N, C-alpha and C positions, 0 to 999 in steps of 0.2 A: 175223304172227308163227310160223311153220310146224315147229314142235320134234320132236327125233327121241327121243319117251319109248319108251324100254324096257324090259324088265325088270331090265338090266344098270346101265344109268344108275339107275333108283330104288333098287335094292340101293345102287351109289354114293352119293346124294342122303342115305340114310336112313345108310348108314353113317359121312358128313363130318358131319351133323346128330349123329351120335351122339358123335362123337370132338368136338365142339367143347364138348358140355355137358360132357362130364368134363373138357379143357383147364379150361372156368371151374371148374366144382368142385374140380381139383387146386390153382388159383390160392388157392382160400380156405383149401388145407389148410397151414396153419403149421406145423404138427408134422412133415410128413414131411420127412425127407433129402432135398436135391437137387432139391423139387419145383418150381422155378424152373425146372432145365434137362429137366424128365419135364414142363412143360407147352411149353417152347419143341418140344420132341421133338414130343408129342404137333401142337400147332400147326402143323408142316410137313404132316405126316399128312393134318390137315383141309385145309389148300392146297391139296398134290397131290390130295383127293378131288373139292374144288369145282374146279380147274382143269381135271379131266377129264372131268369132265360138262359143263363152259362148252365143249370142242373136241365133246364124245362128241354132245351133244344138239343142238348147232348154235348154241348160246348165244353164239358169239365174235364172229357177222356182229354182234353188239349191245353185247356187252360186251369193250372191248378193255382191262381190265384184267392179267388174266392173260397176255396176252401181250406186255406191255409187260415184267412181271416174270417171265417164264418163266425158270427154270435158276437162283434164288436164294435162294431161301428153301432149297431143297433141300440146299445146301450145308449147312446147319445140320443135318442131321439125324446124321452120323457126330460133330461135337463135341457135339450135346448127349445121343447116349445114350451115350459117353466118360465126361462128366463128371456126368453122374445114378450110372451106375456106380461112378466112382471117390468120389463123395460120401458114397453108399451103403458104400463099402465102407472107404474110410478116412473116417470122419465127424471124425477127430480132426484133421481139415487144412484146412487154411483155404484154400479156394481165391481169389488176387487179383484184382481187378478186372485187372490185367495181363493175366494171365494169361489171363483168360475172353478179354480181345480180342485176344489171340494165336489162340486157338481157331478165333474166329468172325469172323475178319479176309478169310477167304476170300469170306463170306459179305457185308462189305462192300465189297471188292472188283469182289464181282459186280455189287452194286450200284451202286457209282460207275459201273462200265462202261454197264451198262444205260441208266442214268440220261445218262449222256454224249451215248449215242448219239440218245435219247427228245429232248434239247434241242436237238442239230442236225435231226433228224427237224420237229419245229414249228417251226423256225426256216426250214426251207425251206415247210415247207405254209402258214405264216400271214404270214411277212414275205419269201416267197421270195429267201432266203438258203440258197441251194444246195452243200452243204459236201459235198463228193468226197470225203470220209475216210468219211463217215457207211455207205455199202453198205461196204467193203472189212471196217470194224470190227464189222460185223453178220455178215459173212461167216465173218472169221474166231472172233468167238462161238458161231453155229451149227457149228465143225468142232470146238470143244474145250471146249465147256459139258457137255454128257453123257455124255462118257466121263470127264473129270476130276471129273465130280460122284461118277460110280461108282468110280472108283480111288480117291478120298477118304473116301465110305464105306467100301470094303474095308480102307483102312487102318486109321479109328479101329476099326473092327469089330474085326480083329487086334488093336489095342490093349486093347480093353474085353474081349474074351478071358482076354490074355494077363495083366491085372486082375486077372481073378477069378480066375484060377488061383495066381497071387504070393499073393495076398492071401489063398486057402481055405487054401494051406500055409503060410504063415507067420504065421496067424491073427490080420492086424492089426487085426479088429475085437474086440477086447479091451475096448475101450471102454464095450460096449455087451452087455447079457445074453447069456446062451446062447440062451433063445428066440427073441431078434431078432435075434441070427446065423441060427439056421437058418433062420427066414421070408425074412431076408435071402437066402441064399444059394439057397433053394427059389425066388425071384421073381427074382432076377437072373438064376439057369440058362434058367429058362423064357423069359424075355426073348432072352438071347440066342439062344437055339434056334432063337427065330423069325426074331430079325434075322440068323443064318446062312442061314436060308430064302432071306429076301430075296436076301441075299449073293450067293445060285447062284442066283435070276432074274433078277433086274437085269440081269446082263451079259450072259445067256443072250436077255433080251429083244431086248436093245443089238446085238447080233449076229446073231440071227435072220434079220432082213430081208437080211444080206450074205449068206445061204445057201440062202434059199428065199426062192420067188415071195412076198410078203404085200403085200394091200392097203394102204396109207399109214394108219398109226396102228391098225390091229386088230392087232398084237403087242403092243399096251398092256393090249389087255383079260385076260389072264390073269394080268398081274402087278398089275392097278388089281385086282382079284379076289382077290388073295390079302391086298393092303393092308385090302380094305374088313373081311375075316375078320379081321384083325388088329387091326381098329381095334375091332371088333365084342368080340373077345377081351379088348383091354386096357381096355375100356370097364368091360368088366363083373368079371374078374378083377381086373385092375388098383387096381378102387377099393376092391374089401375088402383088396388087399395095404397099399394106400396109406394106408386107415385102421389098420392093425394094425401097420405098421412105422411107428415115432413118434418124433419128435428126441429121441435121448439124447445129445447132440452137447456136449460140456463146454464149458465158459465160457472156455477158456483153450487158447491152441496149444501145441504141442508147447516151441516155443522160451519163449513166457513162462511154459509151464510150469516148465522149468529155469533159470530165472532166479529164478521164487519158492522152487524148491526151493535154491538157493544161499544165499537170503537165509534162509531157515529154519534150515539148517544152520549158517550162521556165529553165527545167535542161540542156538545150541545149544551149540558146539561154544565158542566165544568168550563170550559170556554165563552160560554153564551154566543158562540159565532151567529145564528138566529139575528141578533140583535143588530148584524149589518143589514140593512135595508138595500143594499145591493149585490146580497150574499148569491153566489149563483153554482151551479153542479162544478165547473170546474176550480173553485178557490175552495168547494169542501175537500174534491179530489185533493186537492195541492195539501191542505191541511193539514188530511186525513193520511196521504201516501197509497190510496186507493183507486183505481182507475174509475174514472167518471162511469163507464160502460158497468162496473160490474157494483158499483152505489146504486146504479136503476135498476139491473136484475135485482140485487137483493132487495130493494125497497117492491120491486113491480110483484116480482113474482114469487114472492115469500110472505110478503106481508100487505101485498095488493093496495099499497100507496106510494102512489107519484113523488118524487123530490121534491115539488113545490107545495106536497099537502104535508109529509112529515115536517118540513121545516114549519111552515103555517101552526102545525096542531102546536108547536113550543111556542109560535109569537103569540097563539090565543091562550096557552096557560100561561104566558109574561102580562098579558092584559087582565086576565082573571086574576092572578094575583096582586096587580098593581089597584084594580079597581075594589078587592076588598080591605086594603090598607088604606086606613082613616089620615095619613099623613096626605094622601096623593087627591083630597077632596076638592083641591082647588085646583086640578089641573082636567081640563074639557077630556069626555071618551079618544075624539080623535086625535089630541095630544100624546094620550099613552100608547094608544095606535104607535104613532109615530116613534116615541120610544122604544116600542116591543119591536122594532124592526118592518113594519110595516110601512109601503111606499107610497098605495095606492087605497082611497076611504072606499072603493068599492070593494077591493079583495079583500081589507081587511072584515067588511060588512058580509060580505061570502064567506070567508073563512070561520069566522066567530059563528055566525049559526047556522053553519053544518057539522061545526061541533057540537056546539052547545045545546041546539033546538030553538033556540030565540035568538030576538038579534039585541046589540051590545047597548041599548037604551034599556028595554025591558028586564034584561038580565042586571042590571046596576038598579032598577028599581026594586026589583026583587030583593037585592043585597043588602041595600038601603033602609027595606022593610023589616029584614030579619035581624039587622043591624039593631032598630027601635025597640022589637019588639026583644034583644038578646038584654037591653038596656034597662029598659021597663022591667023586666022581670027579676033582673039582677037588682034593681032601686028597690 
């Protein structure tokens, strides 16, 4: 066995091995958002490295695996990049199995296509059953496979860049802390910058032999070196980034949160639970059948309100309604606050001013003045 071992092949080998180690590490990192998509993304690059090494070092004479499955896994590069970035930027959005299947559908199609041809080939070799369609199908495959893989990658790259700009502008990462947002923004920006470079190099590599006389396969060396350098970079930088960007994804989806909020609003507005001065998260959980953790997650991460703020908002509304009712003029503000569920004067004062912008006494004077003006104008 005579192998073509060069410094380029050695660099590709160590790059692919390092990428493989990083992929294995990712599989054990359960806290990083979208880790499964980043793992597939890395696996594609690792496979591509070993595939390049296979033909470059002359191993393809002995290892036919890569020849059988060429231009299949590469189609997963763009979808994996997009899904990974989508998960990072929209951690509150759950990607369904059907959506994932739709994105990776082209990979499954390519696999089915190549397996069909492989089965035809082995039927001919092993059982002398020659199927005339095998050769034309293979010819069609080699015509469309590489240009289509480039176009699909570019389409997903553009979609990923737009997703990044849209999420950053609209602040769609509000469910994670500001510190994590900055880390995500910096990491995604660097990742996309590298992918833009690949998005330029890949079409140039494909088109180069059409305009210049280049030995067969030689045009791939520059882009393979770019990919190897990227693997080295992402293995070092990506390891630290993925460790720092931890999972802060809420345990409920947006749709579920809306349902939970509707239930919470119902028990407040209909059952008037907020009138209970000893009301607690546990009591609301028991009354609604929604776990305490889910209630907190729904209010904190989707509506940016604490449980106490949510309850006190209803109590303040009740106080305002009673202050506006002439029948309650004989009651003191403190008495109305106690009837509305507040068990502390300090809490009442703070909650009322936070909600209305003014102190209770000032609010009451304003209401009395308006009522007097209304009576004067009607008289």
